[in-house]
MARBA-3410 file (N, C-alpha, C, O; in Angstrom, 1 decimal):
92
-60.2,5.7,-53.4,-59.3,4.8,-53.0,-58.7,4.8,-54.1,-59.3,5.3,-55.1 ~ -57.1,4.4,-54.4,-56.4,4.6,-55.5,-56.5,2.5,-55.5,-56.9,1.6,-54.7 ~ -56.0,2.4,-56.9,-55.4,1.2,-57.5,-54.6,0.4,-56.3,-55.0,-0.7,-55.9 ~ -53.5,1.1,-55.8,-52.7,0.7,-55.2,-53.4,-0.4,-54.0,-52.9,-1.5,-53.9 ~ -54.5,0.1,-53.1,-55.1,-0.5,-52.3,-56.3,-1.4,-52.7,-56.8,-2.2,-51.9
-56.7,-1.1,-54.0,-57.5,-2.0,-54.3,-56.8,-3.2,-55.2,-57.4,-4.1,-55.7 ~ -55.8,-3.0,-55.2,-55.2,-4.7,-55.9,-54.2,-4.9,-54.9,-53.1,-5.2,-55.4 ~ -54.1,-4.9,-53.8,-53.3,-5.4,-52.9,-54.6,-5.9,-51.7,-54.1,-6.6,-50.8 ~ -56.1,-5.7,-51.8,-57.0,-6.5,-51.6,-57.2,-7.7,-52.0,-57.9,-8.6,-51.4 ~ -56.9,-7.9,-52.8,-57.0,-9.1,-53.6,-56.2,-10.3,-53.2,-55.0,-10.2,-53.0
-56.7,-11.5,-53.2,-55.8,-12.8,-52.8,-55.0,-13.3,-54.0,-55.5,-13.8,-55.0 ~ -53.4,-13.1,-53.5,-52.7,-13.8,-55.5,-52.6,-14.8,-55.3,-52.5,-15.2,-54.1 ~ -52.6,-15.8,-56.3,-52.5,-17.2,-56.9,-51.5,-17.7,-55.5,-51.6,-18.8,-55.0 ~ -50.9,-16.9,-55.2,-49.8,-18.1,-54.2,-49.9,-17.5,-53.1,-49.1,-17.9,-52.3 ~ -50.5,-16.6,-52.8,-51.0,-17.1,-51.1,-52.1,-18.0,-51.0,-52.2,-18.6,-49.9
-53.3,-18.4,-52.0,-53.9,-18.9,-52.1,-53.8,-20.7,-52.1,-54.5,-21.6,-51.8 ~ -52.2,-20.6,-52.8,-51.7,-22.0,-53.0,-50.7,-22.5,-51.3,-50.4,-23.6,-50.9 ~ -50.5,-21.5,-50.9,-50.3,-21.6,-49.7,-50.9,-21.7,-48.6,-50.2,-21.7,-47.6 ~ -51.9,-21.7,-48.6,-53.2,-21.6,-47.7,-53.7,-22.8,-47.9,-53.7,-23.7,-47.0 ~ -54.3,-23.2,-49.2,-54.7,-24.6,-49.5,-53.5,-25.7,-48.8,-53.9,-26.4,-47.8
-52.6,-25.7,-49.0,-51.0,-26.5,-49.1,-50.6,-26.4,-47.1,-49.8,-27.2,-46.6 ~ -51.3,-25.5,-46.3,-51.2,-25.4,-44.9,-52.8,-26.4,-44.5,-52.8,-27.5,-43.8 ~ -53.9,-25.8,-45.1,-54.5,-27.1,-45.0,-54.6,-28.5,-44.8,-55.1,-29.2,-43.9 ~ -53.7,-28.5,-46.3,-53.6,-29.8,-46.8,-52.6,-30.9,-45.8,-52.7,-32.1,-45.7 ~ -51.7,-29.9,-45.0,-50.8,-30.3,-43.9,-51.7,-30.3,-43.0,-51.7,-31.5,-42.6
-52.7,-29.5,-42.4,-53.0,-29.6,-40.9,-54.4,-30.9,-41.3,-55.2,-31.2,-40.5 ~ -54.4,-31.2,-42.1,-55.6,-32.2,-42.4,-54.9,-33.1,-42.3,-55.4,-33.9,-41.5 ~ -53.6,-33.7,-42.8,-52.6,-35.2,-42.6,-51.9,-35.0,-40.7,-51.6,-36.0,-40.0 ~ -51.8,-33.9,-40.5,-51.5,-33.9,-39.3,-52.9,-34.3,-38.2,-52.4,-34.9,-37.2 ~ -54.0,-34.2,-38.2,-54.7,-34.7,-37.7,-55.1,-35.7,-38.2,-55.2,-36.6,-37.3
-55.2,-36.0,-39.0,-55.4,-38.1,-39.8,-54.3,-38.7,-38.8,-54.8,-39.4,-37.9 ~ -52.6,-38.5,-38.9,-51.6,-38.9,-38.0,-52.2,-38.8,-36.5,-52.3,-39.9,-35.9 ~ -52.5,-38.2,-36.2,-52.6,-37.8,-34.7,-53.9,-38.7,-34.4,-53.9,-39.3,-33.3 ~ -54.8,-38.9,-35.4,-55.9,-40.1,-35.2,-55.4,-41.3,-35.1,-55.7,-42.0,-34.2 ~ -54.5,-41.6,-36.2,-54.4,-43.0,-36.2,-53.4,-43.4,-34.9,-53.4,-44.6,-34.5
-52.8,-42.7,-34.5,-51.8,-42.6,-33.3,-52.8,-42.9,-32.0,-52.5,-43.8,-31.3 ~ -54.0,-42.2,-31.7,-54.9,-42.5,-31.0,-55.4,-43.6,-30.8,-55.4,-44.1,-29.7 ~ -56.0,-44.3,-32.2,-56.6,-45.2,-32.5,-55.5,-46.6,-32.5,-55.9,-47.8,-32.3 ~ -54.3,-46.3,-32.7,-53.0,-47.2,-32.4,-53.1,-47.6,-30.9,-53.3,-48.8,-30.6 ~ -53.1,-46.6,-30.1,-53.1,-46.1,-28.1,-54.7,-46.9,-27.8,-55.0,-46.9,-26.6
-55.3,-47.2,-28.6,-56.2,-47.0,-27.7,-56.7,-48.8,-27.8,-57.5,-49.4,-27.0 ~ -56.1,-49.3,-28.9,-55.9,-50.4,-29.1,-54.7,-51.5,-28.6,-54.7,-52.8,-28.8 ~ -54.0,-50.9,-28.2,-52.9,-51.6,-27.5,-53.5,-51.4,-25.7,-53.1,-52.2,-24.7 ~ -54.0,-50.9,-25.6,-54.5,-50.6,-23.7,-55.5,-51.3,-23.7,-55.5,-51.9,-22.6 ~ -56.5,-51.8,-24.6,-57.8,-52.7,-24.3,-57.8,-54.0,-24.6,-57.9,-54.3,-25.8
-57.8,-55.1,-23.6,-58.1,-56.8,-23.9,-60.2,-56.2,-24.1,-61.0,-55.6,-23.4 ~ -60.3,-56.8,-25.4,-62.1,-56.3,-25.7,-62.7,-57.5,-25.9,-62.3,-58.4,-26.6 ~ -64.2,-57.7,-25.1,-64.6,-59.1,-25.3,-64.6,-58.9,-27.1,-64.4,-58.0,-27.8 ~ -65.0,-60.5,-27.4,-65.7,-60.0,-28.9,-66.8,-59.9,-29.5,-66.9,-60.0,-30.7 ~ -68.0,-59.6,-28.7,-68.9,-58.4,-29.0,-68.6,-56.9,-29.1,-69.2,-56.2,-29.8
-67.4,-56.4,-28.1,-66.5,-55.6,-28.5,-65.8,-55.2,-29.7,-66.0,-54.3,-30.5 ~ -64.8,-56.3,-29.5,-64.0,-56.3,-30.7,-64.9,-55.9,-32.4,-64.6,-55.2,-33.4 ~ -66.2,-56.7,-32.0,-67.1,-56.4,-33.3,-67.2,-55.4,-34.0,-66.8,-55.0,-35.1 ~ -68.0,-55.0,-32.7,-68.6,-53.2,-32.4,-67.1,-52.0,-33.3,-67.1,-51.1,-34.1 ~ -66.3,-52.4,-32.8,-65.0,-51.5,-32.8,-64.1,-51.5,-34.1,-63.4,-50.6,-34.5
-64.4,-53.2,-35.2,-64.0,-53.5,-36.0,-65.1,-52.4,-37.1,-64.6,-51.7,-38.0 ~ -66.4,-52.5,-36.8,-67.5,-51.8,-37.6,-67.2,-50.5,-37.5,-67.5,-50.0,-38.6 ~ -66.8,-49.5,-36.6,-66.8,-48.4,-36.3,-65.7,-47.7,-37.2,-65.8,-46.7,-37.8 ~ -64.4,-48.9,-36.9,-63.3,-48.5,-38.2,-63.6,-48.7,-39.6,-63.0,-48.2,-40.6 ~ -64.7,-49.6,-39.6,-64.7,-50.3,-41.3,-65.3,-48.7,-41.5,-64.9,-47.8,-42.4
-66.5,-48.6,-40.4,-67.5,-46.8,-41.2,-66.8,-45.6,-41.8,-66.9,-44.7,-42.6 ~ -65.8,-46.3,-40.5,-64.9,-44.7,-40.4,-63.7,-44.7,-41.9,-63.2,-43.8,-42.6 ~ -63.4,-46.2,-41.9,-62.2,-46.1,-42.8,-63.0,-45.5,-44.7,-62.5,-45.2,-45.8 ~ -64.8,-45.6,-44.4,-65.6,-45.6,-45.1,-66.0,-44.2,-45.9,-66.1,-43.9,-47.1 ~ -66.2,-43.4,-44.6,-66.4,-41.9,-45.1,-65.6,-41.6,-45.7,-64.6,-42.2,-46.1
-66.1,-40.2,-46.1,-65.6,-39.1,-47.1,-64.3,-38.7,-46.4,-63.2,-39.0,-46.7 ~ -64.7,-37.7,-45.4,-63.5,-37.6,-44.6,-62.2,-38.2,-44.9,-61.3,-37.5,-45.2 ~ -62.2,-39.5,-44.7,-61.0,-40.9,-44.1,-60.7,-40.6,-45.6,-59.5,-40.3,-45.8 ~ -61.4,-40.6,-46.8,-61.1,-40.9,-48.2,-60.5,-39.9,-49.0,-60.0,-40.2,-50.1 ~ -60.6,-38.2,-48.0,-60.4,-37.2,-48.1,-58.7,-37.7,-47.9,-57.7,-37.8,-48.6
-58.8,-37.8,-46.7,-57.3,-37.5,-46.2,-56.6,-38.7,-46.7,-55.7,-38.1,-47.3 ~ -56.4,-39.8,-46.8,-56.1,-40.8,-47.6,-55.1,-39.9,-48.9,-53.9,-39.7,-49.1 ~ -56.4,-39.4,-49.8,-56.1,-38.9,-51.1,-54.9,-37.5,-50.6,-53.9,-37.2,-51.2 ~ -55.3,-36.9,-49.5,-54.2,-35.6,-49.1,-53.2,-36.5,-48.6,-52.3,-36.6,-49.5 ~ -52.9,-37.0,-47.9,-51.2,-37.5,-47.6,-50.9,-38.7,-48.7,-50.3,-39.7,-48.3
-51.3,-38.7,-49.6,-50.8,-39.7,-50.9,-49.6,-38.9,-51.0,-48.7,-39.6,-50.6 ~ -49.2,-37.5,-51.3,-47.9,-37.1,-51.6,-47.1,-37.9,-50.9,-46.3,-38.9,-51.2 ~ -47.6,-37.1,-49.1,-46.5,-37.2,-48.2,-45.9,-39.0,-48.4,-44.8,-39.5,-48.1 ~ -46.7,-39.5,-48.8,-46.3,-41.1,-48.3,-45.6,-41.5,-49.4,-45.4,-42.7,-49.7 ~ -45.2,-40.3,-50.2,-44.8,-41.4,-51.8,-43.5,-40.7,-51.4,-42.5,-41.2,-52.0
-43.3,-39.6,-50.6,-42.2,-38.7,-50.7,-41.5,-39.8,-49.5,-40.6,-40.6,-49.8 ~ -42.1,-39.8,-48.0,-41.2,-40.5,-47.6,-41.1,-41.7,-47.6,-40.5,-42.2,-46.6 ~ -41.9,-42.9,-48.9,-41.1,-44.0,-49.0,-40.2,-43.5,-49.8,-39.1,-44.1,-49.6 ~ -40.0,-42.5,-50.6,-38.8,-42.5,-51.6,-37.5,-42.0,-51.1,-36.4,-42.2,-51.8 ~ -37.6,-41.2,-49.7,-36.7,-40.5,-48.9,-36.1,-42.1,-48.0,-34.9,-42.5,-48.0
-37.2,-42.9,-47.5,-36.7,-44.3,-46.7,-35.5,-45.0,-47.7,-34.4,-45.2,-47.2 ~ -35.7,-45.2,-48.9,-35.5,-46.0,-50.1,-33.8,-45.5,-49.9,-32.8,-46.1,-49.6 ~ -34.0,-44.0,-50.4,-32.6,-43.3,-50.7,-31.9,-44.2,-49.3,-31.2,-45.2,-49.6 ~ -32.1,-43.9,-47.7,-31.5,-44.2,-47.0,-31.0,-45.1,-46.4,-30.1,-45.2,-45.6 ~ -31.9,-46.0,-47.0,-31.0,-47.8,-47.3,-30.5,-47.6,-48.0,-29.7,-46.8,-47.5
-30.2,-47.8,-49.2,-29.3,-47.8,-50.2,-28.4,-46.9,-50.3,-27.4,-47.0,-51.0 ~ -28.6,-45.8,-49.5,-27.1,-44.5,-49.2,-26.4,-45.5,-48.2,-25.3,-45.2,-47.7
END
């Protein structure tokens, strides 16, 4: 093989950053979808007190999970930007 072929097979830092960014966006999209589903479900049903307690426990476990915490961290930059953009729209 020539040097051109061997160098082109390496992953560039830019494409790695791009892949990481795409994964982050996919996680944010998944979180937003799950939050929407959760909101839909909570509106559709009138729960008995025992069902309400069970659901609250499930939500507490979900929010305590590593996946949820990672999603919150991944979504923080987007939340900051959208908050600032909303403030500019109100001020302008």
